[in-house]
C-alpha positions as CSV (number, residue, x, y, z in Angstrom):
1,M,156.2,182.0,282.4
2,S,152.8,182.5,284.0
3,E,150.1,180.4,283.7
4,Q,148.3,182.7,281.3
5,E,151.2,183.5,279.4
6,I,151.3,179.3,278.3
7,G,149.7,178.3,275.5
8,F,147.7,174.6,275.7
9,E,149.9,173.2,272.9
10,E,153.0,174.2,274.8
11,A,151.4,173.1,278.6
12,M,150.6,169.8,276.3
13,E,154.0,169.3,275.0
14,Q,155.6,169.9,278.4
15,L,153.4,167.4,280.1
16,E,154.0,164.8,277.5
17,R,157.4,164.9,278.1
18,I,157.6,165.1,281.9
19,V,154.9,161.7,281.5
20,A,157.7,160.3,279.5
21,K,160.4,160.7,281.8
22,L,158.4,159.4,284.5
23,E,157.5,156.3,282.5
24,G,161.2,155.8,281.9
25,G,161.4,155.1,285.4
26,D,165.5,156.1,285.7
27,V,164.3,159.6,287.7
28,P,165.5,159.8,291.1
29,L,162.8,160.0,293.6
30,E,163.5,163.8,294.4
31,Q,163.6,164.7,290.8
32,A,160.3,162.4,290.1
33,I,158.3,164.2,293.1
34,E,159.1,168.1,291.5
35,L,158.1,166.6,287.7
36,F,154.8,165.2,289.0
37,Q,154.2,168.6,290.7
38,E,155.1,170.3,287.9
39,G,152.7,167.7,285.3
40,M,150.2,168.5,287.5
41,R,150.1,172.3,287.3
42,L,150.1,171.8,283.7
43,S,147.4,169.4,283.8
44,R,145.5,172.1,285.7
45,I,146.2,174.7,283.2
46,C,145.4,172.4,280.0
47,G,141.6,171.6,282.3
48,Q,141.4,175.1,282.4
49,K,141.9,176.2,278.8
50,L,139.7,173.5,277.5
51,E,136.8,174.5,279.8
52,N,137.7,178.4,278.6
53,V,137.1,177.3,274.7
54,E,134.2,174.9,275.6
55,R,132.1,178.2,277.1
56,K,133.1,180.3,274.6
57,I,131.8,177.2,271.4
58,E,128.3,177.6,270.2
59,M,126.1,176.6,267.8
60,L,123.8,178.6,266.1
61,L,120.4,176.5,265.3
62,E,117.3,177.4,263.3
63,E,114.5,176.4,265.6
64,D,111.2,177.5,264.8
65,G,112.2,180.2,262.4
66,Q,114.7,181.6,265.4
67,T,118.3,181.7,265.4
68,V,119.0,180.5,268.8
69,K,122.7,179.6,270.6
70,K,123.3,176.0,272.1
71,P,126.1,175.5,273.8
72,F,128.2,172.9,271.5
73,S,128.1,169.4,272.6
74,P,130.4,166.8,270.5
75,A,128.0,163.9,271.0
76,E,125.0,165.8,269.1
77,E,127.5,166.4,266.3
78,K,128.2,162.7,265.8
79,G,124.9,161.7,266.2
80,E,125.5,159.8,269.6
81,D,122.7,159.9,272.3
82,V,123.6,162.1,275.1
83,G,121.5,160.8,277.3
84,F,119.3,164.0,278.0
């Protein structure tokens, strides 16, 4: 399955299975290295997909009677100080 075809949830599930196997410690070294490499690939896929989603999420705000687009910030939603 190519990186474009795998969904975020599926990649996360596969990554969780790999982590569980590696944490179990009963994996031969060669297999552990292969699992680690696959885990890194899946981690990269998840990171890229999250970045794409972040770029797409925008909030519409009413400022001075005009609707403006503003990048979504989870910290602002929760009322946290984002330091800007």
